[in-house]
C-alpha positions as a printed Julia matrix, in Angstrom:
107×3 Matrix{Float64}:
 65.06  146.99   92.51
 62.72  149.98   92.8
 58.97  149.91   92.99
 58.54  151.59   89.69
 60.81  148.84   87.92
 58.7   146.06   89.43
 55.68  147.68   88.02
 57.05  148.03   84.74
 57.97  144.53   84.9
 54.51  143.14   85.44
 52.96  145.54   83.24
 55.53  144.31   80.5
 54.39  140.64   81.19
 50.77  141.49   81.11
 51.03  142.8    77.67
 53.21  140.02   76.37
 50.87  137.45   77.62
 47.77  139.17   76.32
 49.22  139.72   72.94
 49.69  135.89   72.51
 45.87  135.69   73.2
 44.83  138.7    71.33
 46.69  138.92   68.06
 45.35  135.23   66.76
 41.7   136.32   67.5
 41.99  139.84   65.88
 44.04  138.25   62.49
 42.03  135.03   62.46
 38.59  135.9    61.84
 36.93  132.6    60.6
 37.76  128.85   60.7
 41.02  127.8    60.13
 40.91  125.37   57.06
 44.62  124.86   56.2
 45.64  121.24   57.4
 48.94  121.66   58.1
 48.13  124.65   60.49
 45.32  122.92   62.42
 47.68  119.96   62.9
 50.42  121.97   64.15
 48.18  124.03   66.57
 46.7   120.88   67.6
 50.0   119.33   68.66
 51.51  122.42   70.26
 50.18  121.87   73.86
 51.77  118.28   73.59
 55.0   119.3    72.27
 55.3   122.0    74.84
 54.55  119.78   77.54
 57.18  117.17   76.55
 59.82  119.61   75.89
 59.53  120.93   79.58
 59.18  117.12   80.86
 61.35  114.92   79.35
 64.97  116.59   80.08
 63.51  116.84   83.74
 62.77  113.28   84.22
 66.13  112.39   83.47
 67.88  115.08   84.99
 66.26  115.38   88.52
 66.7   111.5    89.55
 69.7   110.46   91.58
 71.03  108.49   88.59
 69.99  109.62   84.95
 69.66  105.68   84.1
 66.55  105.43   86.34
 64.87  108.55   84.7
 65.63  106.8    81.14
 64.58  103.45   82.5
 61.22  104.99   83.88
 60.68  107.01   80.37
 61.03  103.93   78.53
 58.68  101.83   80.93
 56.24  104.82   80.82
 56.2   104.86   77.32
 55.46  101.25   76.94
 52.7   101.29   79.53
 51.26  104.18   77.78
 51.57  102.36   74.27
 49.61   99.62   75.79
 46.57  101.91   76.8
 47.28  102.58   80.6
 45.91  105.92   81.85
 47.9   108.89   82.95
 47.78  107.92   86.79
 48.89  104.38   86.5
 51.78  105.61   84.03
 52.73  108.14   86.42
 52.41  105.76   89.45
 54.63  103.14   87.52
 57.07  105.57   86.55
 57.51  107.07   90.21
 57.84  103.49   91.66
 60.52  102.51   89.07
 62.5   105.74   89.66
 61.99  105.15   93.41
 63.35  101.63   93.53
 66.24  102.23   91.22
 67.39  105.08   93.15
 66.77  103.27   96.58
 68.96  100.44   95.19
 71.71  102.69   93.97
 71.94  104.54   96.83
 73.03  101.82   99.19
 71.07  103.1   101.96
 68.57  100.59  103.33
 66.35  102.33  105.95
């Protein structure tokens, strides 16, 4: 890959990234009153995070079962009001223990 191609790719990435931020500011002047659009924009970050996180939780463990069990326990823990750090710690511990037990390696 030549130097001018790399520069072109970087400039294209800058333009695309900034268009996503600039276009809404140009076309939407006032307060958004439509409740559907407001709720859609409110949940977009959560959906994006879920789409990136949930498949990876199941696929990166030694067995998909440990990822699924960890996901279910994490959902239940969050449902009962635990914060982000305790839920993440519980999920990590469950995956570690289940993968440790399934591997058959005991130190």
